[in-house]
C-alpha beads as a LAMMPS data file, in Angstrom:
LAMMPS data file: protein, C-alpha beads

80 atoms
79 bonds

1 atom types
1 bond types

-500.0 500.0 xlo xhi
-500.0 500.0 ylo yhi
-500.0 500.0 zlo zhi

Masses

1 110.0

Atoms # bond

1 1 1 0.000 0.000 0.000
2 1 1 1.491 3.368 -0.891
3 1 1 2.220 5.857 1.869
4 1 1 -0.367 8.450 0.773
5 1 1 -3.174 5.890 0.783
6 1 1 -2.001 4.473 4.101
7 1 1 -1.908 7.956 5.672
8 1 1 -5.393 8.780 4.385
9 1 1 -6.838 5.522 5.681
10 1 1 -5.103 5.790 9.053
11 1 1 -6.098 9.427 9.591
12 1 1 -9.778 8.566 9.785
13 1 1 -10.383 11.406 7.347
14 1 1 -12.022 11.288 3.956
15 1 1 -9.812 9.828 1.263
16 1 1 -8.819 12.820 -0.935
17 1 1 -9.980 11.154 -4.150
18 1 1 -13.388 10.105 -2.815
19 1 1 -15.322 12.916 -4.577
20 1 1 -13.724 11.919 -7.895
21 1 1 -14.431 8.226 -7.266
22 1 1 -18.065 9.079 -6.471
23 1 1 -18.288 11.110 -9.692
24 1 1 -16.880 8.190 -11.715
25 1 1 -19.421 5.804 -10.165
26 1 1 -22.284 8.201 -10.930
27 1 1 -21.130 8.651 -14.528
28 1 1 -20.699 4.899 -14.958
29 1 1 -24.251 4.283 -13.719
30 1 1 -25.581 6.855 -16.208
31 1 1 -23.592 5.234 -19.025
32 1 1 -24.790 1.753 -18.048
33 1 1 -28.391 2.854 -18.580
34 1 1 -27.580 3.539 -22.266
35 1 1 -25.367 0.469 -22.770
36 1 1 -25.852 -1.183 -26.169
37 1 1 -25.024 -4.891 -25.945
38 1 1 -24.758 -5.193 -29.738
39 1 1 -21.870 -2.728 -29.864
40 1 1 -20.006 -3.991 -26.809
41 1 1 -20.293 -7.773 -27.033
42 1 1 -17.154 -8.927 -25.195
43 1 1 -17.232 -12.256 -27.037
44 1 1 -16.376 -10.557 -30.328
45 1 1 -12.802 -10.038 -31.476
46 1 1 -11.762 -6.512 -32.406
47 1 1 -13.047 -5.744 -35.897
48 1 1 -9.572 -4.636 -37.054
49 1 1 -7.988 -7.817 -35.590
50 1 1 -5.247 -5.715 -34.035
51 1 1 -3.767 -5.017 -30.609
52 1 1 -1.937 -1.751 -29.983
53 1 1 0.631 -1.456 -27.206
54 1 1 1.227 2.042 -25.934
55 1 1 2.369 3.985 -22.920
56 1 1 -0.090 4.149 -20.026
57 1 1 0.190 7.967 -19.968
58 1 1 -3.387 9.136 -19.349
59 1 1 -2.891 12.088 -21.706
60 1 1 -2.661 9.765 -24.719
61 1 1 -6.099 9.412 -26.306
62 1 1 -5.502 6.674 -28.874
63 1 1 -9.125 6.621 -29.989
64 1 1 -8.890 10.286 -30.980
65 1 1 -5.317 10.128 -32.311
66 1 1 -5.944 7.069 -34.508
67 1 1 -9.635 7.846 -35.158
68 1 1 -10.701 4.523 -33.673
69 1 1 -14.168 3.439 -32.634
70 1 1 -14.971 1.213 -29.640
71 1 1 -14.501 -2.444 -30.538
72 1 1 -12.039 -1.913 -33.387
73 1 1 -8.775 -2.776 -31.579
74 1 1 -7.440 -4.036 -28.276
75 1 1 -5.410 -1.387 -26.475
76 1 1 -2.753 -2.594 -24.063
77 1 1 -1.313 0.089 -21.800
78 1 1 2.184 -0.601 -20.485
79 1 1 3.946 1.148 -17.625
80 1 1 7.225 0.746 -15.851

Bonds

1 1 1 2
2 1 2 3
3 1 3 4
4 1 4 5
5 1 5 6
6 1 6 7
7 1 7 8
8 1 8 9
9 1 9 10
10 1 10 11
11 1 11 12
12 1 12 13
13 1 13 14
14 1 14 15
15 1 15 16
16 1 16 17
17 1 17 18
18 1 18 19
19 1 19 20
20 1 20 21
21 1 21 22
22 1 22 23
23 1 23 24
24 1 24 25
25 1 25 26
26 1 26 27
27 1 27 28
28 1 28 29
29 1 29 30
30 1 30 31
31 1 31 32
32 1 32 33
33 1 33 34
34 1 34 35
35 1 35 36
36 1 36 37
37 1 37 38
38 1 38 39
39 1 39 40
40 1 40 41
41 1 41 42
42 1 42 43
43 1 43 44
44 1 44 45
45 1 45 46
46 1 46 47
47 1 47 48
48 1 48 49
49 1 49 50
50 1 50 51
51 1 51 52
52 1 52 53
53 1 53 54
54 1 54 55
55 1 55 56
56 1 56 57
57 1 57 58
58 1 58 59
59 1 59 60
60 1 60 61
61 1 61 62
62 1 62 63
63 1 63 64
64 1 64 65
65 1 65 66
66 1 66 67
67 1 67 68
68 1 68 69
69 1 69 70
70 1 70 71
71 1 71 72
72 1 72 73
73 1 73 74
74 1 74 75
75 1 75 76
76 1 76 77
77 1 77 78
78 1 78 79
79 1 79 80
């Protein structure tokens, strides 16, 4: 466990990222209500039959950069 997380948990205070985590959960619930099973069938292979390996840098938006649509490729994020 990293020291920041350990300090937050041991302090008895609110974890600093909790508002962001709550926001993500709320947005995920809203998205789930519009989920289209035909588009996101996990049994299907990517339509381009390709896996792309890239840096896990959160600033890299491969879908925008490569003009990809969901389900076209597997994206594998690698970090050191």
